[in-house]
C-alpha positions, 0 to 999 in steps of 0.5 A: 589381287595377285594370282595364286598358282599351285604346281602338282608335284609327286601327286600333291599341290605345292604353293601358292606361288605368284606367276613370276615364281612359277615361271622362274621355277620352270626356267630353273628346271624344277619341272617340265612343260607337262607339269600340272598347274592351277590357279583360282578361276581355272576349271581343272589342272592344266599343263604349264604350257596349256595354262598360258605361262611363259614357256622357254626351254629350261637348262638341264639340271646338274646331276647333284641338283635337288629341289626343296619345295617347302618355301621357294622364293615367290610363295604368297598368302591367299585367302583360306577358302582358296585351294586347288582341286585334288589331283586325279591320282596321287602320283605323277601319272596321267591326270586328265579325267575327260571322258574321251569316249573315242579313245576308249572305243578304239582302245577296246577294239584294238585290244580285242582284235589284236589279242583275239587274233593272237590267241586264235592263232595259238589255239590253231597251232595247238589243235593242229598238233593234237587234234587236226579234226577239231581244228577243221571243225572250228576253222574250216570252210564250214567251221564254227569260226565262219559264223560271225556271231559265234566268232564275235562272242568267242573272241570277246570271251577269250581276251577277257582273262588276258586283258584282266591280267594286263590291266590288273598288273600294269594299269593299262593294256596295249590298246589303252596305252596307244590311245592314252587310257590308264586305270589305276587306284587313286594312289596310282597303283594297279587295281589288281587282277580280280578288280580288273577281271570284274571290270572286264566282265562288266564291260563285256556285258554292259559295254559290248553287249556280250559281243552280239553285234545288234546288242553291242550297237545298243549298249555302245550308244547307251554307254557313249551317252552315259560317259559324255553326260556323266563323265564316267562309264557305268562300270566305273562309278563308285569303284576303287579305281579311276580312269585317267588319260594321257595329256594332249600333245604331239606324242598323244596324237602320234600314238592315236594315229598309230593305234588307228592304223593297227585297228584298220589293219586288223579289220582288213586282215580279218576280212581278207583272210 
């Protein structure tokens, strides 16, 4: 039987087409090499290049060009029971639903370290201007922030509102963007600040154990196993959002490396300051 291929366009599967038709559409510039495709037998959607289709560089589309996806040459008939799996989100965003535990781990800690440092600097400037004595009690040689437990807990706490605001309005944060993590509704729109705040509070409790190091170690081990085995974190199950990831490739690898450098740099700065 002839292969039946589908192409993900605007969050909807288009097809079925035969292999030659899909490769012709690519060659004519109707979609790029990162477009998602699927055929029967594939476990999930994959990019054009990952699916093993011929990938020559398409010519640029002229400005006036438009694409009619209704019935291009190469459409074929397939049995009624054959249909592609649903796309993760109903837009052209990231579609990878893999658990990616390390991407999530480093994204969380880059956000916490970088945003936490920035917020503590702001707190320091404000206290220095209005109450230097309190600043000394908080950050001095014997200040509260010299206590590792207090410092850890309070840093996780103060970043929660900022992270909820960013995530709720944009679907990602600085750390999540670097490590390729996006959290949106199924229609691709941001989840809203209140949903994001709920998620951040659950992560604070179930994911990082209230910022208490020994508790965090236990919750992170449990969370890692849950994510790998169930492919969802406990705070993402049966919720009004979906966690997707940037497709693999050179850009994803480069941004991951940059994120690791920032993570390591933030830790070194904290240790030596």
